[in-house]
Each structure stands twice: as C-alpha cells, then as structure tokens.
N, C-alpha and C positions, 0 to 999 in steps of 0.2 A: 571513479564516481559512477560512471555509466554502468560498469560491470556490477557494482553493488546494487544500483537501482534495478537492473535486470533480474538479479537474484530475488529481490523483494517482490518484483512484479510477477515472477514465476510462482512464488509462493502465494501471492494474492490470486493468481489465475487458478491455482489448484484449489484454493478455498472457494472461489466462485463456482468452480465445477462441482464441488461437493454440495454447495447450496442448490445448484441446478439439478443435480441428481435427486436430492431430497424432494424438491418441488415436483419433478416429473413423477417420482414414485407415488407421492400423495395424489397427484392429479390422476394417475392411472387407476388408483384405488377408487377414486370417487367418480370419475367420468368415463373410465374404460377407453374404448376406441376413439371417443370424441377428443381425447387428449393427445392423439397421435401427432397433430400438427403444432402442438404448443411448443414455443421456444422461450423459456423464462429468461428474464433479464434482471437478475437480482441486484446487480450493481455494475457500474462501469469503472474502468481503471484507466487512469491517464498519467502522463509524465511530462515534465518540462526539462528533465536532465539532458543537457546537450543542445537545448533549443532556446534557453532563456538568455537573451542578450541585454537585459536591463542592468547596466553597470559593469559589464564585463566585455573584454575584447579578445578573449582567448579562444573563442569558438568561431571558426570560419564557416562559410556556407558549405564547403566540401565536407567538413566534419559532420555537419547536420545531415547531409545526404548519406554519408557513410554510416552514421549511426542508425538512420531510419532504415537503410537497406539491411543492416545487420539485425535489426529488430524484425524485419519482414522474414528473413531467413530463419531466425529463431522461432517465430510464430508458426511458420509453415512446418518446421521440424516438430513443434509441439502438436500440431494437428495430425501430422503423420504418425506420431506415437499413439494418439488416440485411435487413429484408423487401424493401426496394428492390433490394438486391444480389441477393437470391434471384430477384426478378422479372426482373432483367436477365440472370440466368443461365438463365431460361426457366420459372420457376415461374408457373403459371396454373391456371385451373379455378375452379369455384364455391366450394370450401372455402377456397382461398387468397384469393380475392377477399373472402369474408366475414371471414376472419381479418384481412386488411389493413385493411379498412374499420373493423372494430371497434377495431383498434389506433390508427388515426389519430383516430377520434372520442374514444377514451379519452384520448389525449394532449392534444387540444384542451380537453377538460373539465378535466383536471388542471392545465393551464396557467392556465385561468381561475380555478380555485379557489386556486392558488398566488398569483396576482395579488391576489385578494381579501384573503388573509391577509398579504400583503406591505405593505398600506397601514398608515397610522398607526392603531393600535387603542387609543389611550389613552381614547377616548370610548366610552360605552356604545352609542351608535347604530352606531358602526363595528364593534364587537364583534358586535352582533346581526346586522348585515348580512353579515359574513364567516361567522359561524356558520350562518346560514340558507342561505347559498350552498352550503356544504359538505354540509349535512344534507338539503336539499330533494331530492325525487326528480329524477333525471337519467338518462335511458335510456343516455346515452353513458358514464357513469361505470363504471369497473371497480374493484371492491374485492378481487377474487380473480383469479388468473391462470387458474383452471380453465376458464372459457369460451374464453379464448384458446387454451389447450392442446388443448381438444377440437377446435376448428377446425384447429389446426395439425397434429394427429395425422392428421386426414382428408386434409389437403393433402399430408403426407408420403406417405400411401398412394396418392395420385393423381399423384405426381411421380416422375421418374426422374433418374438421372445427376447432373450438377453442381448442378442446381436443388434436387434432393432433399437433396444433401449440405449446401447452404447452409441449407435449412430445418431440418435436424437440428442443425446448429450453433446456429441461433437457438433451437430448442426447449431445448437444453441450457442456454443462457444464461438463458432465462426461468425454467427450473426452478431454476437456481442462485441467481438474485437476486430473483425475484418482482417486485413493483411498486416496488422501491426500488433506487437505485444501489448501496447497500451495506446489509448487515444493520444493525440499530439497537442501539446500546449506550446505555442510560440509566444514570447513576451518581449515587448519593446516598451519604451517610455514615451510619454506624450510629446516631449521635445523632439524626439526623432520623427514622429509623425508630422509635427508642425514644420520641421525643416524640410521634409520630403514634399510638402504640398504648397509651401509658401509661394513659389513662383507660379504654380498652376492657378492658385486662387487669387494671386495678386494682392496679398495682404501681408502685413508684418507678422513674423512668427512669434513675436513677443506674447507671452501668455495673457497679459492684461489686455491686449488688443485682439486676441483671437476669440472674438465674441460674435455679435449679431451679423456683421457683414461677412465674416468668415463662414458662419453657419449657412447663410443664404447662398453664398457662392459654392460651398461644398455640396449642398443639396442640389443646386442647379447642375454642377459638374457631374454629380453621381447619376442624375437622371439622364444625362446625355452621354455618359461614358461608353466607349466602344472597347471591347476586349482586344488586347494586343497579344500577339504570339510572343512567347518567351523561350529563350534557349540558355544554355549554360554560359555562353560567352557574355550574354547580357548580365547575368547574375555576377560573374566574376568581375566585370568592369564597373558595376554599379557601386557607388560609394555611400549612398544614403541607406542607412540600416533598415528603415521601415519599408522602403521599396524593395530592397534585397530580400527581406523576409517574406514579402508577399509574392515575389517572383519564385522564391523557394517553395511556397505553397503551391504555386502553379505547376512546378516541375514534379512535386510529390504527387499531386493529383493526376498528372498526366502520365507519369512513368512508374509510379510505385504503388499507390493505393488511391483509387478514385472514389471509394465508398465512405471511409471513415471521416467524420467531421473534424475540422481543425479549429481549435480555440485560439483566438488572437487577443491576447491580454495586453491592455495598455496601462502601464503604471503611471502614477502621478497625473491622472486624467481628471481635470477639474473643469473642463469646458465641453459642452455637448458638441461643439463644432469639431472637436478632435475625433469623435466617433463618426460623424458624417464625412470628415476628410478621409478617415480610414476606409469607410464604405466606398467612397469615390475611387480610392486606389485599388481596393479589392475588385471593383467592377472593371477598372482599367486593365487589370491583369487576369480577369476572367475567373476569379476564385470565390466570389461572394456567395454563390449558391451552396458552398460547402464550408463556409467560414462563419464562426460565431464570434462576433466582435464584442469584447467584454471590457468596459471601463473598470478600473480598479479604484475603489474608494477606500483610502487608507489614512490619509492625513486627517487631522481634526476638521479642517475646513471642508475637505472633500466629503467626509461623512455627514457633516451638518448640512451641506448643500445638495446632497445626493437626491433628495426627494424632488427638489425643483429641477435639478439636472435631468432626471428621468421624465418629469412632466414635459419639459421642453422637447426632449428627444422624441417622446411618444406622440407629440403633437405634429411632428414633421412628416408629411406624406411619404417622403422617400424612406425614412426609417420605418414607418408603419408598414409599408409594402415589403420592406426587407424582413421585418420581424414576422409578418404573416407568411412569407415564403419559407423562412426557416422554422416557423411554428414555435419560436421561442425568442424571448428577450433575455439577454445574459448580463449579469454584473458579477464583479468580484469584490469581496469584502476582506480587507487585510487588517492585521493587528500589529505588525512590526513598527511602522512609523507612528501610528496612533498610540501604541503602547509606550513609545518613547516620549511623545509630546504631551500626553495627558494621562499617562498611567494605564496599566492594563485593566483595572476595574472600570474606570470611566470609559475606556475604549470599548469594552464589552457592551456597556449600556448604549453608547453611541452607535455601535454596529447594529444592535437590535432595533434601534429607532430607524436607522437607514433602511433596514429590511422591511419594516412596517410601512415606511413611506414609499418604497418600491411597490409593495402590494397595493397601496392606495393609488399610486400613479397608474398602475395597470388597470385597476377598477375604473378609474376616471376615463381612461383611454378607450374603453369599450372595444377592445380587440378580442374577437372570439377565436378560439382555437390556438391561442398563443400561450405557451407555458412560460413560467418564470424559472430561469436557471440562476441559482445563487451559489457561487463558488466561495466558500469561506476558508481562507488560508489561516493556518495557525501562526502565532507570532512569538515574540520573545518574552515569555513569562518564566515559567519553570521548564527548563529545557526548551524544546520547540513545541511542546504539547498543549499549550494554551491553558489547560486546566488539569490539575493533578489528582482530582478526587474521583478517579474511576472513569470508565468509558462513557457511561450515561452522562456524567457531568461534563465530560469532554465534548460530546456531541451537542448537548443542550447549551453549552457555553457559546458555541459559535452560531447556533440558531435555536432559539428557545421555542418551546411549545406554543407560547403566545404568538410569536412571529409567524410560525407555521400556520396557526389558525387564522391569521389575518389574510394569508394567501387563499385559504379555503373559503373564507367569507367573501373574498373578491371574485371567487369563481375561477381562479387561475390554477392550473396544474403546476405543481412545484417540484423542481429537480434540485436536490441539494448535493453539493460536492464539498468535501473537506480534504485538507492536505495533511500528509505525513512527511515531514521534511527532515533532511539530514539524518543524523544518527537516530533521532526519534523515529523516523519512518522505517529505517532498516531494522530497528529493534522490534517494533510492533509487527513487522512482517518477516521475522526471522524464523521461518519454518511454517509448514502447512497448518499445524495445530493452532499456533498463535494467530496466524492469518485468518483461519476459520472463525475463531472467537471474535476477532475484530470485525469481520464482515457481517457475521451473524448478529452482533450487537447493533450495528448500524441498520441492518435490514429490519430487525424486530422493532427498533425504535421508530423507523419510518412507517411501519404498519400499524402502530398503536393508534387507537382512537384519540382524537384531539378533544379533550374535555375542556369546557369553558373554565377560564381562570379568573372569573369575576370576583371570587372571594379572596384572591391573593392581594394583600395590602399594597404590594408594589404597583399593581395596575389599578386597584380601586381608589387609591389616594395618590393620583398622579402628580398633584401639586407638591406634596411632600417629597415624593421620589425625585421630582425635577429639582427641587431645592437641594437635596442631598447630592445629586449628580453634579450640579453646577459648583457646589462648594468643593467637592472632591476634585473636579477638573481644575478649578482655580488653584487649589493647593499644589497639585502636580505642576502646573504651569509656573508657579513661583519658584519651585525647586529647579525646574528646567532653566529658568533665567538667572538663577543664583550664580554669581561669579565664583564662589567657593566650589560649587558643583562643577563648573567649567574647569577649574584648576584640577580637581580630582580626576576627571576623565582625561584631560590632556596629559597629566603626569603619568598615569598608570597604564593607559590603553596600549601604548607601543610595547611595553616590556613584559606584561604579565600573561599575554595571550599566545597560545600556540597558533601559528598561521594555519587557517583553514580556508579552503576554496581559493578562488582566483580573483574575486572582486576586491577592489581596493578597500582598506579599512576606513580611510577617510573619503568623504564625498567630495568630488571635484566641484568647487563652487568659487565663483569670482568674488563674491561678497565676503569671503573668509569668515563664515560663522564660527561660533565657539561652542564648546561643550557637546551636548547630545546632537545638536544640529550639524555638527561637523563630521560626525562619524556615522557609520551604518548601524542598523539596528542590532545585528548579531554581536559585533564587538562592543557596542554600548552595553547590552545586556550582560555579556560575558564579563566585562570589566567590573560592573556592579556586583556580580556574584563573586568574583575573585577577591573582593574587599569585604565580603559578608554584608553587603549594603544593597540588596535588591529593592531599593526604595520605589522603583516604578511599579512593583507588584504590591508591596505592603503599605506604601505611604498614602496618606490622605483620608483614608476611611475613618480613622479615629477622630480626626478633626471634623469631617463631614457629619459624623453621628451627633456632633454637638448642636446641630440644628434643633434637635429635640431628642436628647439621649434616651429618655424613657420610652418615648414613642418609637424611636428607632429599634430599641431592644425588643419591644412588644411586636413590632412588624417582623423583626428577624426570626422570632419564634414561630410566626404564622405564615411567612412568605417563603416558598421554595426559591423564588428568584433572588430575593435579598440574601438568602442563605448561601446560594451558589456564588454570588459575588463576594461575600465575606469569606467563604472557604478559600477562594483564590488569594485574598489578602492574607489569610492565615497561613497559607503555604509559604508566602514570601516572608512573613514574620518569623516563621520557624527557621529561616536561614539568615536572619538579620541580626547582627551584633554590633551595636554602637561602640562597645569597648574595644572590639577588634579594629574598627576604623580608627579609633583614637590611638591604638597601638601602632598602626602604620604611620599615623601622623607624628608619633614621637621620633621616628627615624629622621625627621627633618627639623627636630627641635635642637638648636645649638646647646641648650641647657643639658640635654641628655649626654651629649658628647663631652661637654665641659666637666660634668659630674664624673664621667668615666675617666677622664684624664686626671682629675683630682684624686680619685680612688687609687689610681696607679701610683701617683706621687706619694700618698700616705703609706703605701706599701713598699715604698722605696724603688718603684719602677717608673721610669720615665716614659710616658705614653704621649710623645709629641704628635703622633698620628691622630689620636682622638682630638687633641687641641686643634690640629689643622682642619679636621672635619668641622669642628665647631666654628672656626673662623670662616670656612666656606659657606656655612649655613646662616651666618649672622644676618644677611640681607634677604634670606628666603622667606616668603610669606606662607609657605605651604603648611607648616605645622599649625599655625594659627587658623589658616583657612579650613583645614580638615576638622579641627576641633570645633570651630564655629558651626560648621555644617552639621556635625553630630549633635551639637547642642540645639541647633535650630529645629531639627526633626524629632528630637527626643520627646517633646510634649505630645506630638501626634502618635508616636509609637506607644507611649504610656496609656493614652486614651484607647488605642486599639487593643492593648492588653486587657484593659478594664472591660471593654466591650466583649471580647472573646471569652473572657473568664465568666462574665455574667450570663452569656449565652450558652455556656457549656461547650465552647468550640476550641478551647485551648488544648492543643495536642501535647500532652505531657511526655509521650513517647519521643517527641522531637527533642526534648531537653537533653536526653542522653546522646542523640546523634549530634546535636549542636556542640556538646562537649568534645566529641571526636573531631568535629570541624574546627573548633577553636584550637585544638592540639596541633592540627596541621598548620594553622596560621601562626601559632607560636614558633614552631620549627622554622617556618619560612621567614618570619621576621628576624629571628636570630641569624639565619643564614644571610639575609640581606644586610643586616648590620655588619656582619663580618666582611661581606663583599665590599661595602662602602669603605670600611677600614683598610682593606687590602688595596683598593684603588687609590686611596689617599697616600699610601706608602710608595707609590710609583714615582721614580725620580723624573725630574724635568727632562724633556727630550726635544730635539729640533722638530718643528712641525713637519709632518709627513702628509702630503695631499691635503694641506690646509687643516690638519687635525693636530691638536696639541694636548698636553696632559690634562688640562681643565676639561676638555671635551670628553676624555675617557671617564673622568670622575662624574661628569654630568650624565653620561650614558648609564653609569651604574646607579646614580641617584634616580634615574628613570626606570631602573630595573632591567635595562636592556643589556644584560651581561654578555651575551654572545657577541654583540657588536663591539663592546669594549674589549673583549678578548681578541677579536680579529685585529684591532688596531695595535694592541700590545704585541701581538705576534709579528707584526710588520716592523714596529719600532724596536723591539727587543727580541730578535730571533734567537733560538737555541744555539744555532751556529750560523756564521756568516755564509749566505748562500753562494758567494763567489770563492769561498775558501777551497772547495774541492776542485774548481776549475783551475786555480792558480797553483795547486799543490805540485805541479810538474816542474816548477822553478827549482833548479839544482843548487843554487847558492844557499848555504845554511843561513838561517835567521831565527834567533830565539824569539824576537818580538812577533814574528809571523805566527809561531806556534801558540803564543799566549793569546793574541788577538783573534785568531781564527775560531776560537771556541764560542764567540758570540756572547750571549747573556744567559748562561744556564742558571745563574743564581736568581735572576728576576723571574725566569720561567718557573723555577722550583718554588719560590716564595710567594709569587703573586699570580702569574698567568695560569698555571695548572690548578691551583686551588680555586681560582675564579671559574674555570671551566667546570670543575666538579660541582661547585655551588650552582652554576647555571643549569646543569643537568638535574640536580635535586629540586631546584625551584620549579623547573618545568614539570617534573613528575608530581610534585605537590599540587601544582596548578591543575593538572588533569584530575587528581583526586578530589580537589575542591569542586571542579565542574561536575563531577559525577554525583556529588551530594545534591545538586540541583537538577538531577536527571538530564544534564546536558552532555550527551554522548556524541562522539563523531565530529 
C-alpha cells in the first residue's frame, strides 16, 4: 500500500513541478529579475498511508519511522535528480558544488537509516541498534532543509539562464516538501486521546462526561505543560496510542525532519476538550509548535454541533494562543460515517453548513492573521470519489463556492485540502499527465473569482432548502434503523466482499449495534453496491422533493447547488436495481426451492436436495425481509425517476450499462443457487472443531463459499493425510487400500465445484465494484 502511495505521490510531485515551472516562466516574462526569489507553492501533497492508526493495529511505531525514513531517502534522491538536470543545463560553481555534495551525502545517510529501521525489530537488540543508528552524530545527516537552501540561494545568485531556472524550480520543490515526499498526517480517535489524559486531568474518560471540567483542566494543564525529552525506549514501552503517536512526532521532528508541519487528526471528535487535551499532550512532548491539531467532524451529530464546537474552542485563551502561533485553525470534514448515517446527499449539505459555521466562528473570534485550514476527505458514495460528475463537481462537492465565499467575507485566509483515497487516488495520479490535469483543475478552481450566489434559489430560499434537507435526512435515518436493512447488511457483508486493507470490517462495540452502525463505511458501501442497492446515495431525494415538487423542480433548473446534489443521487440511481435485490431475496425463498423440486419430480427426476433446501429455509425471515425493503424504498425511487426525467437529468446511457450490470448479477445468482444446492448435498459428518454440516450450509447461505470449502476439505479430504505415513506397514490389507483413498467423490461432486464457484463469484464481485468506480 505504501509503495503504491509513493508512486502516486511521485506523479503528483512531477505535476506540481510542471505547474511551478509554468508559474516561474510567466513570472519571468512579466517581472524579469524581480521574479528571481519567487518560490511558487501551487499545492501541497500529504499522506497518511502508514500513519493512520484509527481502527487498525497492524502499524507499529517502528513501521512509521521506517516509512518516514524511506520517504526522506526517496525525496532526497528526487532532489538529487533535479540537481543533476540543473548541472547538465550548466549549473556550476562553489555554492552549487557544496549544495550538491550535501544533498548526496544526506541521501546516503537517510538510506542507511531507513535500512536500519526496515529490519525485523521484534527483539530489543535490534531496536537498540536501529535507534542508536538514527540518533548517533552523523555529519551527513540533514534534519532541516535550511542548510540546503542557504547553499542553493547562493548558487542561484551565481548562475544565469536555463541553469538558474532549473535551480529555482528545485528550490521551490524543496520549500514545498521539505525532507519528506509528502507532508505527514497522523490519525487517532478521540477515545485514544481521552484514555491518554484521563489520569492527568482527573476526569472520567467517558465521552458524556468529557465536557466543561475536562476542558478547564486541559486548558490549565496545557498552559503549565513542560516539554519532556523523548527517546525510542519511551515510545516502545508506551501503551497508549495517542501518547505514542505524539512521541513519534517528537522523534520525527528531532531526528528526521524538523521543518515540515505534522497534521494530527482526531476522528470521532465531538468535544472541544479533546482538542485541548491533545494540545496539552503536544506541549508535554514539545511538538505543539509544528503540530496542526485537527478535529474530524464526520458523524451527523458532530457536523451539526461543529459550529458551537469551534466557537467554544476559539473562545479558550490557550487555543487562541496556539492558533495564533500556528497561524491557522484546522478542521477535517468527513463523509464516510455521515454518508452511512444520513446518506451522501444530506451529508454534503451538512458538511457545507459545518464549513460556513466554522467561517462564522472565526469571524466572531476576531483572530487576525489566522488562516482556516479545511481538510475535506472524500467518502463512500460512488467509488471513493464523492462525486462522479467531473473534477469541478468533485471539488465543489466537498467545499462549495458559497462556503469559500463565507471565509472570504470573514476575512480568513482559506487553505482547502481534499483526499484521493484507495484505488480512486491511485487511478487519478496514475502518471504525470493525469496528475497534472488533477492539480491544474484544483489550482484553477482555487484562483477563480468567487462571485456572489445570491440568485441561487438554494441559498436565497433557505427555509425551503432546510425543509428539503431535514426530510432527506429523516428518510435516510428511517432506512438506517430499518430491521430489514440490518438483515441485508448482516447477511451479505461477510461473503460478497474481497478483503481489503487491514481494518476490521466490523466496528468493535460493546453495545452490539446492528446494520450500518456495526460495520465500517467502506464495507457498508461496498455491500450495497454488490446488491445493486446504493440507497445511501440514491435514496431520499425523491421523497424530499415532495415538500413541494413543482417548486423543487423549478429550483433545480436554476440552482447549481441543487443540481450538484441531484447529480450525486442520479449517479446512485444509475446503479440501483430493485428487481436485482428481489432476485437475491428469492434465493432465501423456500417456495423457489419447492418449485424446483416439483419441476424435477414432474420430469421424473427426484430432486431431494432442493426439497432439503426448502425445508432449511422454512423459518428464514430473509426473503420476506429483503422483499419488504425493496417495496419500502420503491416509492421514493419512483419519485426520484420522475424528478430526474422532468429535469432532463436521467442518463439514458446508463441504461445500457445497467443491463450489463444486471447480466453479472444474473450469472452470480445462478452460481450462488447452485452453490446452495451443492452444500445441501453434503452428507452429515461428525462435528470437527465445533463445526457441523448445518454450519457449512449456513456459510454458503451467507455466500462465504471459501470458508465453507475449507471446512469440507477438513471433514472430507481427498485422501487420508495419515495414509502415506502408515503405508510402510508390511502386512497386506485390502480394507486399508480402500479406506486410504479418503473422499474423492465428495471432493469431485461438491468441494471442487464449490471452489470454482467461489472464484467466479469473487471475479464477478470485482466487475460489479468497477461499475461503481470502486477500484483497489
């Protein structure tokens, strides 16, 4: 994953360099020698691959150090290649030679240190050796780019023409990225922060109690915090994730890169006290001056309370002083959880409101010289791209021109970041040309004049817009809490999805929630797509338009904002097929299997297996549950179709693609039906490891075919595994020869066909995912 991310980052860096060259060339034309000291910063590039610990335990502190060192070596190698290009263009002189020598030596040192941390560090001796390698004096090591830039500035002054231009491009790149290929994002969740400070603050870590008292004590502790020295022994022994991550920041700043800021993202952050507690810990470890602490507003409640959250935070003297020192206040807006809990369309509107409230809070706080940094992560809608209607729509979906204008009106400088995640990210940055298009679109959009949108009905008639939003959100919440919807997710999620990443599919929760609340956003979204049921994208808008259909239709033709929201719903509708969902439901209908058995009987064939399946499913509620769910949402989808057709937004090209998608579903349903029939033919066997025949059939009914095959292989092996060991017995025995063969008939008739079906079902699943632009 990290290697793929680095490839994408390298392409993004090449695209940024191309933009930098363009800017410098234009500046030279217009300003001549005055442009010599210009170092454009068209965009920043950041990554959390290898550093995001929210919900995963497979990344150790040593992994993060090893990856950061490998990125440092990579970036110094990149700078060296640019220096060679400048040398080939004619760069020379004492300053350039000193710069180039320093660069090459620093690259060699970083590579050696990266190699030391890439070793197996499970033993104490290995940890000690790697730590001592990184912390021992080394004249070649660079921890800051300042010495490089000093030499480079001198070299620029001593050089002319094309060589100087190459050196100025290199200088801009170094100022943009520092000693890492990308800026660093570390991520934890709020519970990890609360657990880390509970004893220090003397408060209960329970979220409901982490309020005013915790905030007061966190502010007090932050004001009096004294920085403490950190070493790798302390990191290795620390068991609290938030503390360990901040210690990691300290070591990165001390030994790897002292210049580049580090983003510290806090997921599930619903209390301002959590931010102040993080600030206290950051001061405790001496990293607050380079750390941008950023609460993530993603759940519906967090988005709705975000304005008040930031008002309280910006009223705290400790936070105000911290924001003034950093010259920025940072937040993160997410779509994954909100897109699950209130649908993607409503989530987009809630996110926009949260951004506007942030601008208002900054305006009210009267903090001068403090920029607003808004990091908008994409979520689970179509693929991971948030909006499918082109790049402009994608960027305006996460932060609208109206929201950007609110920051301008508040007098706050605005820094917008957006994410390209998973396969979506790798695709959009798969090569220099694609990457250049991506970055250029973002830069151009950021430079456009923000025209007032007072004539947009979405903003002009806010009461009507608010009514539509609330009805849309309420409709999605009803689906979320629908027991039939719970059954659908719990039945299909384990079996239909290819395992991706290392985070658990299910969320570890003591209260045992059901449905969408029990699983993570990615598998939730993927499951709905696999069933041609992306209701979290398409659902609710048809019903919401009934607030006043004619008025909504009129607004839709005049409002760019409403049209963007409806385009998102239309993309979900293009991949939604209720008849496909009903077809999957039929697999659990005992009547289907009874009919199959009767057809066999009329043809003179005894199909006891189908009758057995029918008997197994007599008590199953699933067929009725899925059919009810399809019928429940059908009126909303019909109204959405009416709305899209009236607005001229129905994409008829999708009809042909939907036919191809349905063909894949037909094939898979036929394969799954045969898999169920094969599993039901399995003879009874003595329970192995507390697993019986009924469990195998149950796994197949959950479409977890590979797990079922694994059990069959243990219970009915092709050959007895002990036969070869005992074949040395010399006494003749015919019974031995017969029994030693195991169960080749069951393997041939049941196990091997099931394996083949499992492979085909998996391949079809990948094809279905690609229909929704869900890659990787």
